[in-house]
mmCIF entry with sequence, helices, sheets and N, C-alpha, C, O atoms, coordinates in Angstrom:
data_MODEL
# 
_entry.id   MODEL 
# 
_entity.id                         1 
_entity.type                       polymer 
_entity.pdbx_number_of_molecules   1 
# 
_entity_poly.entity_id                      1 
_entity_poly.type                           'polypeptide(L)' 
_entity_poly.nstd_linkage                   no 
_entity_poly.nstd_monomer                   no 
_entity_poly.pdbx_seq_one_letter_code       MPNVQYEIVLCWSKEDQALLAETPELPGCAADGATCQDALANVEVVIRE 
_entity_poly.pdbx_seq_one_letter_code_can   MPNVQYEIVLCWSKEDQALLAETPELPGCAADGATCQDALANVEVVIRE 
_entity_poly.pdbx_strand_id                 A 
# 
loop_
_entity_poly_seq.entity_id 
_entity_poly_seq.num 
_entity_poly_seq.mon_id 
_entity_poly_seq.hetero 
1 1  MET n 
1 2  PRO n 
1 3  ASN n 
1 4  VAL n 
1 5  GLN n 
1 6  TYR n 
1 7  GLU n 
1 8  ILE n 
1 9  VAL n 
1 10 LEU n 
1 11 CYS n 
1 12 TRP n 
1 13 SER n 
1 14 LYS n 
1 15 GLU n 
1 16 ASP n 
1 17 GLN n 
1 18 ALA n 
1 19 LEU n 
1 20 LEU n 
1 21 ALA n 
1 22 GLU n 
1 23 THR n 
1 24 PRO n 
1 25 GLU n 
1 26 LEU n 
1 27 PRO n 
1 28 GLY n 
1 29 CYS n 
1 30 ALA n 
1 31 ALA n 
1 32 ASP n 
1 33 GLY n 
1 34 ALA n 
1 35 THR n 
1 36 CYS n 
1 37 GLN n 
1 38 ASP n 
1 39 ALA n 
1 40 LEU n 
1 41 ALA n 
1 42 ASN n 
1 43 VAL n 
1 44 GLU n 
1 45 VAL n 
1 46 VAL n 
1 47 ILE n 
1 48 ARG n 
1 49 GLU n 
# 
_struct_asym.id          A 
_struct_asym.entity_id   1 
# 
_struct_conf.conf_type_id            HELX_P 
_struct_conf.id                      HELX_P1 
_struct_conf.pdbx_PDB_helix_id       AA1 
_struct_conf.beg_label_comp_id       CYS 
_struct_conf.beg_label_asym_id       A 
_struct_conf.beg_label_seq_id        36 
_struct_conf.pdbx_beg_PDB_ins_code   ? 
_struct_conf.end_label_comp_id       ARG 
_struct_conf.end_label_asym_id       A 
_struct_conf.end_label_seq_id        48 
_struct_conf.pdbx_end_PDB_ins_code   ? 
_struct_conf.beg_auth_comp_id        CYS 
_struct_conf.beg_auth_asym_id        A 
_struct_conf.beg_auth_seq_id         36 
_struct_conf.end_auth_comp_id        ARG 
_struct_conf.end_auth_asym_id        A 
_struct_conf.end_auth_seq_id         48 
_struct_conf.pdbx_PDB_helix_class    1 
_struct_conf.details                 ? 
_struct_conf.pdbx_PDB_helix_length   13 
# 
_struct_conf_type.id          HELX_P 
_struct_conf_type.criteria    ? 
_struct_conf_type.reference   ? 
# 
_struct_sheet.id               AA1 
_struct_sheet.type             ? 
_struct_sheet.number_strands   3 
_struct_sheet.details          ? 
# 
loop_
_struct_sheet_order.sheet_id 
_struct_sheet_order.range_id_1 
_struct_sheet_order.range_id_2 
_struct_sheet_order.offset 
_struct_sheet_order.sense 
AA1 1 2 ? anti-parallel 
AA1 2 3 ? anti-parallel 
# 
loop_
_struct_sheet_range.sheet_id 
_struct_sheet_range.id 
_struct_sheet_range.beg_label_comp_id 
_struct_sheet_range.beg_label_asym_id 
_struct_sheet_range.beg_label_seq_id 
_struct_sheet_range.pdbx_beg_PDB_ins_code 
_struct_sheet_range.end_label_comp_id 
_struct_sheet_range.end_label_asym_id 
_struct_sheet_range.end_label_seq_id 
_struct_sheet_range.pdbx_end_PDB_ins_code 
_struct_sheet_range.beg_auth_comp_id 
_struct_sheet_range.beg_auth_asym_id 
_struct_sheet_range.beg_auth_seq_id 
_struct_sheet_range.end_auth_comp_id 
_struct_sheet_range.end_auth_asym_id 
_struct_sheet_range.end_auth_seq_id 
AA1 1 VAL A 9  ? SER A 13 ? VAL A 9  SER A 13 
AA1 2 ALA A 18 ? GLU A 22 ? ALA A 18 GLU A 22 
AA1 3 ALA A 30 ? GLY A 33 ? ALA A 30 GLY A 33 
# 
loop_
_atom_site.group_PDB 
_atom_site.id 
_atom_site.type_symbol 
_atom_site.label_atom_id 
_atom_site.label_alt_id 
_atom_site.label_comp_id 
_atom_site.label_asym_id 
_atom_site.label_entity_id 
_atom_site.label_seq_id 
_atom_site.pdbx_PDB_ins_code 
_atom_site.Cartn_x 
_atom_site.Cartn_y 
_atom_site.Cartn_z 
_atom_site.occupancy 
_atom_site.B_iso_or_equiv 
_atom_site.pdbx_formal_charge 
_atom_site.auth_seq_id 
_atom_site.auth_comp_id 
_atom_site.auth_asym_id 
_atom_site.auth_atom_id 
_atom_site.pdbx_PDB_model_num 
ATOM 1   N N  . MET A 1 1  ? -88.091 -51.858 -31.900 1.00 0.00 ? 1  MET A N  1 
ATOM 2   C CA . MET A 1 1  ? -87.099 -51.045 -31.233 1.00 0.00 ? 1  MET A CA 1 
ATOM 3   C C  . MET A 1 1  ? -87.517 -49.583 -31.326 1.00 0.00 ? 1  MET A C  1 
ATOM 4   O O  . MET A 1 1  ? -87.815 -49.094 -32.415 1.00 0.00 ? 1  MET A O  1 
ATOM 5   N N  . PRO A 1 2  ? -87.543 -48.874 -30.185 1.00 0.00 ? 2  PRO A N  1 
ATOM 6   C CA . PRO A 1 2  ? -87.955 -47.470 -30.216 1.00 0.00 ? 2  PRO A CA 1 
ATOM 7   C C  . PRO A 1 2  ? -86.940 -46.610 -30.963 1.00 0.00 ? 2  PRO A C  1 
ATOM 8   O O  . PRO A 1 2  ? -85.760 -46.950 -31.048 1.00 0.00 ? 2  PRO A O  1 
ATOM 9   N N  . ASN A 1 3  ? -87.415 -45.504 -31.494 1.00 0.00 ? 3  ASN A N  1 
ATOM 10  C CA . ASN A 1 3  ? -86.542 -44.573 -32.204 1.00 0.00 ? 3  ASN A CA 1 
ATOM 11  C C  . ASN A 1 3  ? -85.774 -43.744 -31.178 1.00 0.00 ? 3  ASN A C  1 
ATOM 12  O O  . ASN A 1 3  ? -86.306 -42.772 -30.641 1.00 0.00 ? 3  ASN A O  1 
ATOM 13  N N  . VAL A 1 4  ? -84.539 -44.120 -30.908 1.00 0.00 ? 4  VAL A N  1 
ATOM 14  C CA . VAL A 1 4  ? -83.698 -43.441 -29.940 1.00 0.00 ? 4  VAL A CA 1 
ATOM 15  C C  . VAL A 1 4  ? -82.684 -42.601 -30.701 1.00 0.00 ? 4  VAL A C  1 
ATOM 16  O O  . VAL A 1 4  ? -82.082 -43.062 -31.671 1.00 0.00 ? 4  VAL A O  1 
ATOM 17  N N  . GLN A 1 5  ? -82.501 -41.370 -30.255 1.00 0.00 ? 5  GLN A N  1 
ATOM 18  C CA . GLN A 1 5  ? -81.541 -40.491 -30.918 1.00 0.00 ? 5  GLN A CA 1 
ATOM 19  C C  . GLN A 1 5  ? -80.381 -40.206 -29.982 1.00 0.00 ? 5  GLN A C  1 
ATOM 20  O O  . GLN A 1 5  ? -80.567 -40.003 -28.782 1.00 0.00 ? 5  GLN A O  1 
ATOM 21  N N  . TYR A 1 6  ? -79.180 -40.193 -30.549 1.00 0.00 ? 6  TYR A N  1 
ATOM 22  C CA . TYR A 1 6  ? -77.966 -39.914 -29.789 1.00 0.00 ? 6  TYR A CA 1 
ATOM 23  C C  . TYR A 1 6  ? -77.228 -38.756 -30.437 1.00 0.00 ? 6  TYR A C  1 
ATOM 24  O O  . TYR A 1 6  ? -77.302 -38.551 -31.648 1.00 0.00 ? 6  TYR A O  1 
ATOM 25  N N  . GLU A 1 7  ? -76.518 -38.007 -29.614 1.00 0.00 ? 7  GLU A N  1 
ATOM 26  C CA . GLU A 1 7  ? -75.641 -36.958 -30.128 1.00 0.00 ? 7  GLU A CA 1 
ATOM 27  C C  . GLU A 1 7  ? -74.448 -37.637 -30.807 1.00 0.00 ? 7  GLU A C  1 
ATOM 28  O O  . GLU A 1 7  ? -73.886 -38.598 -30.282 1.00 0.00 ? 7  GLU A O  1 
ATOM 29  N N  . ILE A 1 8  ? -74.073 -37.126 -31.975 1.00 0.00 ? 8  ILE A N  1 
ATOM 30  C CA . ILE A 1 8  ? -72.901 -37.634 -32.688 1.00 0.00 ? 8  ILE A CA 1 
ATOM 31  C C  . ILE A 1 8  ? -71.962 -36.455 -32.915 1.00 0.00 ? 8  ILE A C  1 
ATOM 32  O O  . ILE A 1 8  ? -72.361 -35.417 -33.443 1.00 0.00 ? 8  ILE A O  1 
ATOM 33  N N  . VAL A 1 9  ? -70.718 -36.631 -32.509 1.00 0.00 ? 9  VAL A N  1 
ATOM 34  C CA . VAL A 1 9  ? -69.701 -35.595 -32.661 1.00 0.00 ? 9  VAL A CA 1 
ATOM 35  C C  . VAL A 1 9  ? -68.762 -36.008 -33.790 1.00 0.00 ? 9  VAL A C  1 
ATOM 36  O O  . VAL A 1 9  ? -68.195 -37.101 -33.772 1.00 0.00 ? 9  VAL A O  1 
ATOM 37  N N  . LEU A 1 10 ? -68.606 -35.122 -34.770 1.00 0.00 ? 10 LEU A N  1 
ATOM 38  C CA . LEU A 1 10 ? -67.702 -35.368 -35.894 1.00 0.00 ? 10 LEU A CA 1 
ATOM 39  C C  . LEU A 1 10 ? -66.439 -34.529 -35.720 1.00 0.00 ? 10 LEU A C  1 
ATOM 40  O O  . LEU A 1 10 ? -66.515 -33.345 -35.393 1.00 0.00 ? 10 LEU A O  1 
ATOM 41  N N  . CYS A 1 11 ? -65.301 -35.135 -35.934 1.00 0.00 ? 11 CYS A N  1 
ATOM 42  C CA . CYS A 1 11 ? -64.041 -34.385 -35.887 1.00 0.00 ? 11 CYS A CA 1 
ATOM 43  C C  . CYS A 1 11 ? -63.036 -35.030 -36.832 1.00 0.00 ? 11 CYS A C  1 
ATOM 44  O O  . CYS A 1 11 ? -63.124 -36.218 -37.143 1.00 0.00 ? 11 CYS A O  1 
ATOM 45  N N  . TRP A 1 12 ? -62.082 -34.223 -37.280 1.00 0.00 ? 12 TRP A N  1 
ATOM 46  C CA . TRP A 1 12 ? -61.043 -34.708 -38.182 1.00 0.00 ? 12 TRP A CA 1 
ATOM 47  C C  . TRP A 1 12 ? -59.897 -35.278 -37.370 1.00 0.00 ? 12 TRP A C  1 
ATOM 48  O O  . TRP A 1 12 ? -59.423 -34.639 -36.431 1.00 0.00 ? 12 TRP A O  1 
ATOM 49  N N  . SER A 1 13 ? -59.449 -36.466 -37.721 1.00 0.00 ? 13 SER A N  1 
ATOM 50  C CA . SER A 1 13 ? -58.288 -37.072 -37.085 1.00 0.00 ? 13 SER A CA 1 
ATOM 51  C C  . SER A 1 13 ? -57.101 -36.952 -38.030 1.00 0.00 ? 13 SER A C  1 
ATOM 52  O O  . SER A 1 13 ? -57.026 -37.641 -39.047 1.00 0.00 ? 13 SER A O  1 
ATOM 53  N N  . LYS A 1 14 ? -56.182 -36.070 -37.680 1.00 0.00 ? 14 LYS A N  1 
ATOM 54  C CA . LYS A 1 14 ? -54.989 -35.905 -38.511 1.00 0.00 ? 14 LYS A CA 1 
ATOM 55  C C  . LYS A 1 14 ? -54.177 -37.202 -38.518 1.00 0.00 ? 14 LYS A C  1 
ATOM 56  O O  . LYS A 1 14 ? -53.612 -37.587 -39.542 1.00 0.00 ? 14 LYS A O  1 
ATOM 57  N N  . GLU A 1 15 ? -54.126 -37.866 -37.366 1.00 0.00 ? 15 GLU A N  1 
ATOM 58  C CA . GLU A 1 15 ? -53.371 -39.119 -37.242 1.00 0.00 ? 15 GLU A CA 1 
ATOM 59  C C  . GLU A 1 15 ? -53.922 -40.200 -38.168 1.00 0.00 ? 15 GLU A C  1 
ATOM 60  O O  . GLU A 1 15 ? -53.164 -40.904 -38.835 1.00 0.00 ? 15 GLU A O  1 
ATOM 61  N N  . ASP A 1 16 ? -55.252 -40.326 -38.202 1.00 0.00 ? 16 ASP A N  1 
ATOM 62  C CA . ASP A 1 16 ? -55.893 -41.362 -39.021 1.00 0.00 ? 16 ASP A CA 1 
ATOM 63  C C  . ASP A 1 16 ? -56.215 -40.894 -40.436 1.00 0.00 ? 16 ASP A C  1 
ATOM 64  O O  . ASP A 1 16 ? -56.533 -41.702 -41.309 1.00 0.00 ? 16 ASP A O  1 
ATOM 65  N N  . GLN A 1 17 ? -56.128 -39.568 -40.658 1.00 0.00 ? 17 GLN A N  1 
ATOM 66  C CA . GLN A 1 17 ? -56.508 -38.985 -41.945 1.00 0.00 ? 17 GLN A CA 1 
ATOM 67  C C  . GLN A 1 17 ? -57.924 -39.398 -42.329 1.00 0.00 ? 17 GLN A C  1 
ATOM 68  O O  . GLN A 1 17 ? -58.186 -39.822 -43.454 1.00 0.00 ? 17 GLN A O  1 
ATOM 69  N N  . ALA A 1 18 ? -58.836 -39.259 -41.355 1.00 0.00 ? 18 ALA A N  1 
ATOM 70  C CA . ALA A 1 18 ? -60.232 -39.625 -41.572 1.00 0.00 ? 18 ALA A CA 1 
ATOM 71  C C  . ALA A 1 18 ? -61.105 -38.816 -40.632 1.00 0.00 ? 18 ALA A C  1 
ATOM 72  O O  . ALA A 1 18 ? -60.632 -38.268 -39.636 1.00 0.00 ? 18 ALA A O  1 
ATOM 73  N N  . LEU A 1 19 ? -62.380 -38.750 -40.961 1.00 0.00 ? 19 LEU A N  1 
ATOM 74  C CA . LEU A 1 19 ? -63.350 -38.137 -40.065 1.00 0.00 ? 19 LEU A CA 1 
ATOM 75  C C  . LEU A 1 19 ? -63.791 -39.169 -39.041 1.00 0.00 ? 19 LEU A C  1 
ATOM 76  O O  . LEU A 1 19 ? -64.067 -40.317 -39.389 1.00 0.00 ? 19 LEU A O  1 
ATOM 77  N N  . LEU A 1 20 ? -63.856 -38.767 -37.794 1.00 0.00 ? 20 LEU A N  1 
ATOM 78  C CA . LEU A 1 20 ? -64.306 -39.648 -36.731 1.00 0.00 ? 20 LEU A CA 1 
ATOM 79  C C  . LEU A 1 20 ? -65.685 -39.212 -36.270 1.00 0.00 ? 20 LEU A C  1 
ATOM 80  O O  . LEU A 1 20 ? -65.951 -38.021 -36.114 1.00 0.00 ? 20 LEU A O  1 
ATOM 81  N N  . ALA A 1 21 ? -66.549 -40.173 -36.057 1.00 0.00 ? 21 ALA A N  1 
ATOM 82  C CA . ALA A 1 21 ? -67.885 -39.922 -35.516 1.00 0.00 ? 21 ALA A CA 1 
ATOM 83  C C  . ALA A 1 21 ? -67.969 -40.652 -34.184 1.00 0.00 ? 21 ALA A C  1 
ATOM 84  O O  . ALA A 1 21 ? -67.831 -41.874 -34.127 1.00 0.00 ? 21 ALA A O  1 
ATOM 85  N N  . GLU A 1 22 ? -68.197 -39.897 -33.114 1.00 0.00 ? 22 GLU A N  1 
ATOM 86  C CA . GLU A 1 22 ? -68.267 -40.474 -31.768 1.00 0.00 ? 22 GLU A CA 1 
ATOM 87  C C  . GLU A 1 22 ? -69.617 -40.185 -31.150 1.00 0.00 ? 22 GLU A C  1 
ATOM 88  O O  . GLU A 1 22 ? -70.225 -39.150 -31.419 1.00 0.00 ? 22 GLU A O  1 
ATOM 89  N N  . THR A 1 23 ? -70.083 -41.101 -30.322 1.00 0.00 ? 23 THR A N  1 
ATOM 90  C CA . THR A 1 23 ? -71.352 -40.955 -29.622 1.00 0.00 ? 23 THR A CA 1 
ATOM 91  C C  . THR A 1 23 ? -71.074 -40.880 -28.123 1.00 0.00 ? 23 THR A C  1 
ATOM 92  O O  . THR A 1 23 ? -70.894 -41.913 -27.478 1.00 0.00 ? 23 THR A O  1 
ATOM 93  N N  . PRO A 1 24 ? -71.038 -39.652 -27.554 1.00 0.00 ? 24 PRO A N  1 
ATOM 94  C CA . PRO A 1 24 ? -70.660 -39.493 -26.151 1.00 0.00 ? 24 PRO A CA 1 
ATOM 95  C C  . PRO A 1 24 ? -71.506 -40.303 -25.165 1.00 0.00 ? 24 PRO A C  1 
ATOM 96  O O  . PRO A 1 24 ? -70.988 -40.757 -24.145 1.00 0.00 ? 24 PRO A O  1 
ATOM 97  N N  . GLU A 1 25 ? -72.787 -40.489 -25.449 1.00 0.00 ? 25 GLU A N  1 
ATOM 98  C CA . GLU A 1 25 ? -73.658 -41.234 -24.524 1.00 0.00 ? 25 GLU A CA 1 
ATOM 99  C C  . GLU A 1 25 ? -73.359 -42.727 -24.503 1.00 0.00 ? 25 GLU A C  1 
ATOM 100 O O  . GLU A 1 25 ? -73.774 -43.432 -23.583 1.00 0.00 ? 25 GLU A O  1 
ATOM 101 N N  . LEU A 1 26 ? -72.644 -43.210 -25.509 1.00 0.00 ? 26 LEU A N  1 
ATOM 102 C CA . LEU A 1 26 ? -72.314 -44.627 -25.607 1.00 0.00 ? 26 LEU A CA 1 
ATOM 103 C C  . LEU A 1 26 ? -70.786 -44.765 -25.623 1.00 0.00 ? 26 LEU A C  1 
ATOM 104 O O  . LEU A 1 26 ? -70.183 -44.787 -26.696 1.00 0.00 ? 26 LEU A O  1 
ATOM 105 N N  . PRO A 1 27 ? -70.162 -44.858 -24.460 1.00 0.00 ? 27 PRO A N  1 
ATOM 106 C CA . PRO A 1 27 ? -68.699 -44.929 -24.409 1.00 0.00 ? 27 PRO A CA 1 
ATOM 107 C C  . PRO A 1 27 ? -68.132 -46.023 -25.324 1.00 0.00 ? 27 PRO A C  1 
ATOM 108 O O  . PRO A 1 27 ? -68.597 -47.163 -25.330 1.00 0.00 ? 27 PRO A O  1 
ATOM 109 N N  . GLY A 1 28 ? -67.128 -45.638 -26.085 1.00 0.00 ? 28 GLY A N  1 
ATOM 110 C CA . GLY A 1 28 ? -66.497 -46.587 -26.996 1.00 0.00 ? 28 GLY A CA 1 
ATOM 111 C C  . GLY A 1 28 ? -67.186 -46.708 -28.338 1.00 0.00 ? 28 GLY A C  1 
ATOM 112 O O  . GLY A 1 28 ? -66.692 -47.399 -29.229 1.00 0.00 ? 28 GLY A O  1 
ATOM 113 N N  . CYS A 1 29 ? -68.317 -46.049 -28.496 1.00 0.00 ? 29 CYS A N  1 
ATOM 114 C CA . CYS A 1 29 ? -69.066 -46.119 -29.751 1.00 0.00 ? 29 CYS A CA 1 
ATOM 115 C C  . CYS A 1 29 ? -68.532 -45.049 -30.702 1.00 0.00 ? 29 CYS A C  1 
ATOM 116 O O  . CYS A 1 29 ? -68.797 -43.860 -30.524 1.00 0.00 ? 29 CYS A O  1 
ATOM 117 N N  . ALA A 1 30 ? -67.787 -45.479 -31.699 1.00 0.00 ? 30 ALA A N  1 
ATOM 118 C CA . ALA A 1 30 ? -67.198 -44.550 -32.656 1.00 0.00 ? 30 ALA A CA 1 
ATOM 119 C C  . ALA A 1 30 ? -66.957 -45.271 -33.974 1.00 0.00 ? 30 ALA A C  1 
ATOM 120 O O  . ALA A 1 30 ? -66.883 -46.499 -34.028 1.00 0.00 ? 30 ALA A O  1 
ATOM 121 N N  . ALA A 1 31 ? -66.837 -44.482 -35.030 1.00 0.00 ? 31 ALA A N  1 
ATOM 122 C CA . ALA A 1 31 ? -66.528 -45.026 -36.351 1.00 0.00 ? 31 ALA A CA 1 
ATOM 123 C C  . ALA A 1 31 ? -65.842 -43.939 -37.145 1.00 0.00 ? 31 ALA A C  1 
ATOM 124 O O  . ALA A 1 31 ? -65.838 -42.774 -36.746 1.00 0.00 ? 31 ALA A O  1 
ATOM 125 N N  . ASP A 1 32 ? -65.263 -44.316 -38.264 1.00 0.00 ? 32 ASP A N  1 
ATOM 126 C CA . ASP A 1 32 ? -64.610 -43.320 -39.106 1.00 0.00 ? 32 ASP A CA 1 
ATOM 127 C C  . ASP A 1 32 ? -65.111 -43.440 -40.526 1.00 0.00 ? 32 ASP A C  1 
ATOM 128 O O  . ASP A 1 32 ? -65.858 -44.357 -40.868 1.00 0.00 ? 32 ASP A O  1 
ATOM 129 N N  . GLY A 1 33 ? -64.683 -42.490 -41.352 1.00 0.00 ? 33 GLY A N  1 
ATOM 130 C CA . GLY A 1 33 ? -65.060 -42.505 -42.748 1.00 0.00 ? 33 GLY A CA 1 
ATOM 131 C C  . GLY A 1 33 ? -64.289 -41.453 -43.509 1.00 0.00 ? 33 GLY A C  1 
ATOM 132 O O  . GLY A 1 33 ? -63.727 -40.536 -42.910 1.00 0.00 ? 33 GLY A O  1 
ATOM 133 N N  . ALA A 1 34 ? -64.255 -41.575 -44.812 1.00 0.00 ? 34 ALA A N  1 
ATOM 134 C CA . ALA A 1 34 ? -63.548 -40.622 -45.667 1.00 0.00 ? 34 ALA A CA 1 
ATOM 135 C C  . ALA A 1 34 ? -64.312 -39.312 -45.790 1.00 0.00 ? 34 ALA A C  1 
ATOM 136 O O  . ALA A 1 34 ? -63.715 -38.263 -46.027 1.00 0.00 ? 34 ALA A O  1 
ATOM 137 N N  . THR A 1 35 ? -65.636 -39.369 -45.630 1.00 0.00 ? 35 THR A N  1 
ATOM 138 C CA . THR A 1 35 ? -66.480 -38.173 -45.703 1.00 0.00 ? 35 THR A CA 1 
ATOM 139 C C  . THR A 1 35 ? -67.391 -38.136 -44.480 1.00 0.00 ? 35 THR A C  1 
ATOM 140 O O  . THR A 1 35 ? -67.501 -39.117 -43.744 1.00 0.00 ? 35 THR A O  1 
ATOM 141 N N  . CYS A 1 36 ? -68.042 -36.996 -44.272 1.00 0.00 ? 36 CYS A N  1 
ATOM 142 C CA . CYS A 1 36 ? -69.000 -36.878 -43.159 1.00 0.00 ? 36 CYS A CA 1 
ATOM 143 C C  . CYS A 1 36 ? -70.102 -37.928 -43.303 1.00 0.00 ? 36 CYS A C  1 
ATOM 144 O O  . CYS A 1 36 ? -70.479 -38.579 -42.329 1.00 0.00 ? 36 CYS A O  1 
ATOM 145 N N  . GLN A 1 37 ? -70.612 -38.087 -44.520 1.00 0.00 ? 37 GLN A N  1 
ATOM 146 C CA . GLN A 1 37 ? -71.681 -39.049 -44.760 1.00 0.00 ? 37 GLN A CA 1 
ATOM 147 C C  . GLN A 1 37 ? -71.222 -40.475 -44.440 1.00 0.00 ? 37 GLN A C  1 
ATOM 148 O O  . GLN A 1 37 ? -71.974 -41.250 -43.849 1.00 0.00 ? 37 GLN A O  1 
ATOM 149 N N  . ASP A 1 38 ? -69.999 -40.819 -44.825 1.00 0.00 ? 38 ASP A N  1 
ATOM 150 C CA . ASP A 1 38 ? -69.464 -42.154 -44.541 1.00 0.00 ? 38 ASP A CA 1 
ATOM 151 C C  . ASP A 1 38 ? -69.335 -42.371 -43.033 1.00 0.00 ? 38 ASP A C  1 
ATOM 152 O O  . ASP A 1 38 ? -69.742 -43.411 -42.514 1.00 0.00 ? 38 ASP A O  1 
ATOM 153 N N  . ALA A 1 39 ? -68.773 -41.395 -42.338 1.00 0.00 ? 39 ALA A N  1 
ATOM 154 C CA . ALA A 1 39 ? -68.585 -41.520 -40.896 1.00 0.00 ? 39 ALA A CA 1 
ATOM 155 C C  . ALA A 1 39 ? -69.923 -41.650 -40.179 1.00 0.00 ? 39 ALA A C  1 
ATOM 156 O O  . ALA A 1 39 ? -70.061 -42.468 -39.269 1.00 0.00 ? 39 ALA A O  1 
ATOM 157 N N  . LEU A 1 40 ? -70.916 -40.846 -40.585 1.00 0.00 ? 40 LEU A N  1 
ATOM 158 C CA . LEU A 1 40 ? -72.240 -40.935 -39.959 1.00 0.00 ? 40 LEU A CA 1 
ATOM 159 C C  . LEU A 1 40 ? -72.901 -42.283 -40.226 1.00 0.00 ? 40 LEU A C  1 
ATOM 160 O O  . LEU A 1 40 ? -73.466 -42.892 -39.317 1.00 0.00 ? 40 LEU A O  1 
ATOM 161 N N  . ALA A 1 41 ? -72.830 -42.744 -41.462 1.00 0.00 ? 41 ALA A N  1 
ATOM 162 C CA . ALA A 1 41 ? -73.422 -44.040 -41.800 1.00 0.00 ? 41 ALA A CA 1 
ATOM 163 C C  . ALA A 1 41 ? -72.751 -45.157 -41.003 1.00 0.00 ? 41 ALA A C  1 
ATOM 164 O O  . ALA A 1 41 ? -73.424 -46.064 -40.512 1.00 0.00 ? 41 ALA A O  1 
ATOM 165 N N  . ASN A 1 42 ? -71.429 -45.091 -40.875 1.00 0.00 ? 42 ASN A N  1 
ATOM 166 C CA . ASN A 1 42 ? -70.699 -46.137 -40.152 1.00 0.00 ? 42 ASN A CA 1 
ATOM 167 C C  . ASN A 1 42 ? -71.013 -46.118 -38.660 1.00 0.00 ? 42 ASN A C  1 
ATOM 168 O O  . ASN A 1 42 ? -71.159 -47.179 -38.053 1.00 0.00 ? 42 ASN A O  1 
ATOM 169 N N  . VAL A 1 43 ? -71.119 -44.937 -38.056 1.00 0.00 ? 43 VAL A N  1 
ATOM 170 C CA . VAL A 1 43 ? -71.419 -44.894 -36.621 1.00 0.00 ? 43 VAL A CA 1 
ATOM 171 C C  . VAL A 1 43 ? -72.864 -45.324 -36.365 1.00 0.00 ? 43 VAL A C  1 
ATOM 172 O O  . VAL A 1 43 ? -73.152 -45.888 -35.309 1.00 0.00 ? 43 VAL A O  1 
ATOM 173 N N  . GLU A 1 44 ? -73.766 -45.075 -37.294 1.00 0.00 ? 44 GLU A N  1 
ATOM 174 C CA . GLU A 1 44 ? -75.150 -45.538 -37.127 1.00 0.00 ? 44 GLU A CA 1 
ATOM 175 C C  . GLU A 1 44 ? -75.215 -47.061 -37.094 1.00 0.00 ? 44 GLU A C  1 
ATOM 176 O O  . GLU A 1 44 ? -76.015 -47.633 -36.353 1.00 0.00 ? 44 GLU A O  1 
ATOM 177 N N  . VAL A 1 45 ? -74.383 -47.714 -37.889 1.00 0.00 ? 45 VAL A N  1 
ATOM 178 C CA . VAL A 1 45 ? -74.303 -49.180 -37.849 1.00 0.00 ? 45 VAL A CA 1 
ATOM 179 C C  . VAL A 1 45 ? -73.825 -49.642 -36.478 1.00 0.00 ? 45 VAL A C  1 
ATOM 180 O O  . VAL A 1 45 ? -74.390 -50.566 -35.893 1.00 0.00 ? 45 VAL A O  1 
ATOM 181 N N  . VAL A 1 46 ? -72.770 -48.987 -35.968 1.00 0.00 ? 46 VAL A N  1 
ATOM 182 C CA . VAL A 1 46 ? -72.227 -49.359 -34.662 1.00 0.00 ? 46 VAL A CA 1 
ATOM 183 C C  . VAL A 1 46 ? -73.260 -49.122 -33.563 1.00 0.00 ? 46 VAL A C  1 
ATOM 184 O O  . VAL A 1 46 ? -73.366 -49.934 -32.644 1.00 0.00 ? 46 VAL A O  1 
ATOM 185 N N  . ILE A 1 47 ? -74.017 -48.039 -33.634 1.00 0.00 ? 47 ILE A N  1 
ATOM 186 C CA . ILE A 1 47 ? -75.046 -47.755 -32.625 1.00 0.00 ? 47 ILE A CA 1 
ATOM 187 C C  . ILE A 1 47 ? -76.086 -48.877 -32.621 1.00 0.00 ? 47 ILE A C  1 
ATOM 188 O O  . ILE A 1 47 ? -76.481 -49.347 -31.554 1.00 0.00 ? 47 ILE A O  1 
ATOM 189 N N  . ARG A 1 48 ? -76.533 -49.311 -33.805 1.00 0.00 ? 48 ARG A N  1 
ATOM 190 C CA . ARG A 1 48 ? -77.537 -50.374 -33.879 1.00 0.00 ? 48 ARG A CA 1 
ATOM 191 C C  . ARG A 1 48 ? -77.023 -51.697 -33.324 1.00 0.00 ? 48 ARG A C  1 
ATOM 192 O O  . ARG A 1 48 ? -77.792 -52.479 -32.763 1.00 0.00 ? 48 ARG A O  1 
ATOM 193 N N  . GLU A 1 49 ? -75.728 -51.948 -33.478 1.00 0.00 ? 49 GLU A N  1 
ATOM 194 C CA . GLU A 1 49 ? -75.150 -53.197 -33.002 1.00 0.00 ? 49 GLU A CA 1 
ATOM 195 C C  . GLU A 1 49 ? -75.018 -53.161 -31.503 1.00 0.00 ? 49 GLU A C  1 
ATOM 196 O O  . GLU A 1 49 ? -74.549 -54.127 -30.902 1.00 0.00 ? 49 GLU A O  1 
# 
């Protein structure tokens, strides 16, 4: 699999009380986490799937 890079946008969700990581190039591709590192790690899993 080629090394493909995507933009990841991190933002705080007051409603969810968590950081959200979204990938604009992949509609619906998002994950959350308690920390920036958690959110990034979780969205990377979703991107690979």
